[in-house]
N, C-alpha and C positions, 0 to 999 in steps of 0.2 A: 838566184836559184832557190834560196830558203823561203823567200816571200811567196814564190809560186806554189811551194808545197803547203804553206799555211792557207792560202786562198783555196786550194783544192780540197783540203781537209774541211774547211768551213763550209764550202759548197755542199759537201757530202753530209755534214752534220746538221746544218740549219733547217733544211726541209723537214727532217725527222722531228726536230724540236717544235717547229711550227705546227705540224700535224698533231703532235702530242698535246700542244697547248690549246687546241680548238675547244671552245665551250659553247653551251646553249645560250644564245642571246634573245631568242624569241620562241614562243610556243604557239602554234596554230592549231586550234581545236575544231573538230568537225563532229557533229552529233547526228546519228542516224537511229531510226527505230526499225524494228524487225516486225513485219506483219501488219502494222497499222500506221496511219499517218500521224504526224506530230503537229499540233497547233503552233502557229508562228510565235505566239506569246510564250508558250512553254519552251519551245526551242531556244528562244532568246535567253530565257532565264536559265535553262540548263547549260547552255553554252557559257554564260557568264560564270555559273558556279563551277563548272569543270575547268574553265580557264583559270580561275583562282587556284584550284587544286593543282593543275598542271604547272602553273608558274611557281608555286611553292615547292613542288617536288623536283622539277626539272631545270629551272633556270640556273645558269652558272655551273651546271654539271659538265663534266668532261664527256665529249661525244663518244670517245672510244669506250669509256666506262659504261655509258648507256648501251652501246652496242654489245658489249660483253655480258652485261647483267640485265639484259632486256626483259627476260622472264621475271626476274625479281621485281623490277620496276612495274611491270604489267600487273603483278599480283598486288603490289602496294596501291597502285592507282585503282584497280578493281575494287579493293576493299573500301577505300575512301569514298569513291563515287557511289557505291551501293549504300553507304551510310547516309550520304548527302541527299540523294534523289529517292525519296520515299515514293513508292508506287511503281518504280521501275527497277528492273534487275539488269546488270551488265551482261549482255550476251557475249561480247568479246571486245578486247581493246587491241588496237594496232598502233605500235609506236615506231616511227621512222626517225631515227636520230639524225641530227645535223645542227648547224648553227641556228637554223629555223626548224625546230623539231616539229614534226607532224604528229598530233595525237588524235586518233580517230576512235570514237566510242560508239559502239552499237548497243542499243538498249531494247528491252522487251518489257511492255507493261505487264504487271501481274495483278490479279484480282479484276473486279468489274471496272469498266470505263464509262465515261459520260456518253450517252447515246443521243440525248435530246436536251434542249434548253427551253425553259418556259420563263418568260419575263413578266413579272406582276408589278403593275404600277399602282401606287397610292397617291392620288391627287389631292387628298385632303378635302376641303370644303369647296373646291372649284366646281362651277356649274357644268352641266352637260355640254353646252356649246363650247365652254372654255376647254373642257377635256378633249373635244374633237380636234381643236387646234394643237393642243399639247401632244396628242397621239400622232398627228401628222409629223410634228417636229421630231418625235422620238423613233420613227420608223428605222433609222440606221442602227439604233442601239441593239435591236434583236440580232442583226447580222454580226455585229461586233462580238456580242456575247457568244453566239454559236461558234465563230471562228476561234475565240479564246478558250472555249471549254470542251467542245465535242472532240472525243478521242483521248482526253486526259483520264488516267486512272483516278478513281474516286478518292483513293488515299492520298494522291499527290496534291489534292487541294489543301492539305495541311500547310504546304510550303508555297503552292501556286495561288492559293486563294487571295492573299493580299495583293498580289500583282494583278489578278483579275479584277478585284474591286477597284484598284487604282485606275486601270484603263477604262472600266465601265463608268466610273465617276467622272473621269475626264471627258468621255464621249457624251455623257448625259449633260454635263455642264456646257459643252460646246453646242449641243442641240437645243438646250433650254438655258441660256445664260441668265435669265431673269429669275431662276429658282435655285435653291440650294439642294443638291441631290445627296441622298444617303443610301448607299448600296450595301446589301448583304447577300451572301451566296450560301445556299443550302445544298450540300453535296448529295448526289444520288445518280442513279442511271438516267433519270430525268432531273437535271439540275435546275433548281428554282432560284432565279435572281429576283430579289425584291428591291424595288426602287421607290423611295419616299421623297416627295418634292415639297419643299417649304418655300413660299413666295418671298422674294426680296422686296424690301420697302423702297419707294412708296407704292401703295396699292390703291386701286380705284375704290372710292367709298361712296360716290354719288354719280348718278346718271341723269342728265337733263335732256328733255326733248323740247326744242325751241322751234316755233313756227313763225316764219317771216312771210306774211302774205299781204301784198298791196294790190293784188289784182283779183283775188277771189275771196269770198267770205271764209273766215277762219273756221266757222262752225261746220263747214263741209268736211273738214279734216280732223274733227275730234276723234273719230274712230281710228284713223291712221295713227294719230298721236298716242292714243291709248294702247294700240297694238304694239307699237315700237317700245313704249315704256315697259310693258310687260315682258317683251322679248329680250330687251337689252339690259334689264336689271342683272342679267347673268354676268355682266362685265364687273360687277362689284366683287371685290376680293382678288382680282387679277392684278399682277404687277403692272404699273403704268407703262414701263418699258416694253413689256410683252404685248400689250394692246397696241402700242405705237408700231411695233415691228409687224404686226398683222393688220395694220390699217388698210392697205390696199384690198385685202380679202374682205374685211369687215365693211368697207365702203361699198364694194360691189354687192355684198349680201344685203345691205340696207337698201340700196337702189332697187334690187330685184323685189324685195319685200314691199317697198312702197308701190312699185308698178303693179304688183299683184293685188293690191287693195281694190275693193269693188268700186269705190267712188272714182278712183284714178283710172281703172281699166274701162269701166262702162262709159265714162265721159271723155276718155282719151285725153286726160289732163297731163300737163307737163309739170313735173316736180323735181327740182334740184335738191339733192341731199348731200350732206357732208358730215364728217366726224372730226371733232377736235378732242385731243387728249391732253389734260393737264396732269399734275402730279397726283391729284386725288379726285378729279372730276372729269367725266367723259360727257361731251356735249354733242348731241345729234341735232343738226339743223335741217329744217325742211323749208323750201322756198317754192311754193306753187306760182306759176306764172302763165300768162297768155301772151301771144304775139300781137293780137288785134284788140282785144276787149279788156275792159277793166270794170269789175263788179265789186262794190264795197257796201258795207252797211255798218251803222253805229248808232248807239243811243247815248245821249249825254244829259246830265242833270247839273244845273247851275245852283250853287249855294252862295247866299249872301247878296244876291241882286235885289235892287229896289223894286224892279218889276217882276212879281212872282208868277205872272200868268204864262211866262214862257220858260219856266224852269226846266221842264222835261221835253226833250225833242227826240224824235225817231227820224233817222236820215238814211236814204239809200241813193247810191250813185252808180250811173252807167257811163263808161267812157269808151271812146274809140281812138286807138293810137295810130300814129303814122310817123314814118321817118325815124323811129327809134327814140326820139326825144320829145315829140309833141303829142298832145292829147286834147281832144274836144270832149266835154262831159256835160251830162245833164243830171241834176239831183232833185230829189223830192224830200221835203221836210214836213213832218206832221207833229203838231203840238197837241197832245191829248187834253191839256187843261182848257184850251179854247176851241178844240176840234177844227183847227185851221191848217190848211195846206199851203206850203210855200214852194215855189219852183225856182231852180237856179240853172243857168246856162253859162258855160265858161270854157276857157282855154288856158292851158299852162304849158310851159317849156321847162324841161329838166336838164340840169347840168350835172352829169354823173348821177350816182344813186342817191345823193343826200340833199341836193339843192333844187328848189322849184320857184318859178316866178309865174304868176297867173293873173287873169282878169276874169270877172264873172258878173252876171246880172241877176238880181233877185226880183221876183215878181212882187214881193212885199218886203220892204216898203218901196219898191220900184227904184232901185239904186244900183249903181255900178261900184264894184270894189276891185282894188288892186291888192294883191297879197304876195307875200314872200315867206317861204319856210326853209329852215336849215336844220338838218339833223346833225347833232354832235357825235352821237354814237347810238347804240341800240336802245338807250334809255332816255336820252335827253334830246329835246327839239325846241327851237324857238320859232315863233310865228309873228309876222308883222303884217297888219291889214289896215287899209285906208278906205274909208267911205267917201267916194268922190262927190256924192250929192251933199252930204252934211259936213264934209271936210273934217272928219274926225278919224283919229288913229286908234288902233287897238293892238296891244302887245300881249302875246301869250307865251308863257314858258311852261313846257310840258315835260313831265317825268312819267316814264312807262315802266313800272315794276314788273309788268307781265305783258305778253303779247296780246292778251284779251282785255287789258285795262290800262287807262292812262289818267293822270291827274294834271290839270292845267291851271296855272295861276294867271288870271287875265287882268291887265291894267288898261282901262279905257280912259277917255277924256274926263268923264264925270263919276266913274265908279271903279271898284275893284271887286273881284269875286273869284271863287274856285269852281272849276268845272270837273266833274267826274265823268269819264268817257268809257263806255264799254264797246269794244270792237267785235262785230259779229263775224 
């Protein structure tokens, strides 16, 4: 009987003690503005600031005490928030006590607010064409700046300015990862955001235009080469990584510019173009080609030969391709020193782009030749030739420092000499 009374008394007392012991374990903050919108960035910063205030004032407080002294707590929170959020005044605070206390703050901006945003970019020494690519990359930054600033009280930029700079710096770095951005914000009804960009190393310091033409005379494309050299010097000073990222657009631009040149357009020539980007050098390669015909010209001068009457020779070749790997050709050679013409008729077969095996007949000295050429790279080539009539061999090792010029060291059966070759 005594135990039953103890249990009954405990059941009556414990709920009261539990209710009395309820404390605030979490504060949920909601921020609203009156009469104007609130930028998402400012809302996030405000909410974080008010959350800190709410946690400091309300956590671990007795919920009954909050209920009974709610007006006092409201005044305290009102005073602190007004001091923290410069540019806004507290319209009202609503406090809903509980273990998860709800703190709802309604704010009204005072003074002028940001009505427009103007973003000013400083690209440094970047060329006009480089700026156009940078401007295209930076288009999202304007919208981010407007979303972060429009509607903010001008005075609030004292505390919100750093946050705005951080988010704009991050967005600029995302849009242009090859540059270091420096952002400053000038408050005003029209807020001015200034962005200065410094290129990251390595940067392009040299632009080369290379012409690889085995089917058409190179002199036809001198104007194309000169035009591209002038146009794409603008790549100098740009970060190499930036140029690589924009290679598809640049390659298409180069292709269109080549096709628009008079010599290419008027004669409907086919020219392959490509762009290679190293750490400090950009190389634009042009390769004119024809599907049926091969037209070439060259002038060479031999130095150190015992027979000086044939030192200088002018040569022109016309070939007809078929099957993709075979070619019949006819050549004419003129020797100014003797005013002599020499004709050649021949055939060769090509294995890939670098290996040829051919046979030809020369009208003077009426002899057949078998020859073989192998390119090692864009600069080096070896040539092996046999005169079937005189049964003599000739070996030539050629170095081409430039697509318009070559130097060949020739080793024959009875002599050795150097040949300077100019490719037309």
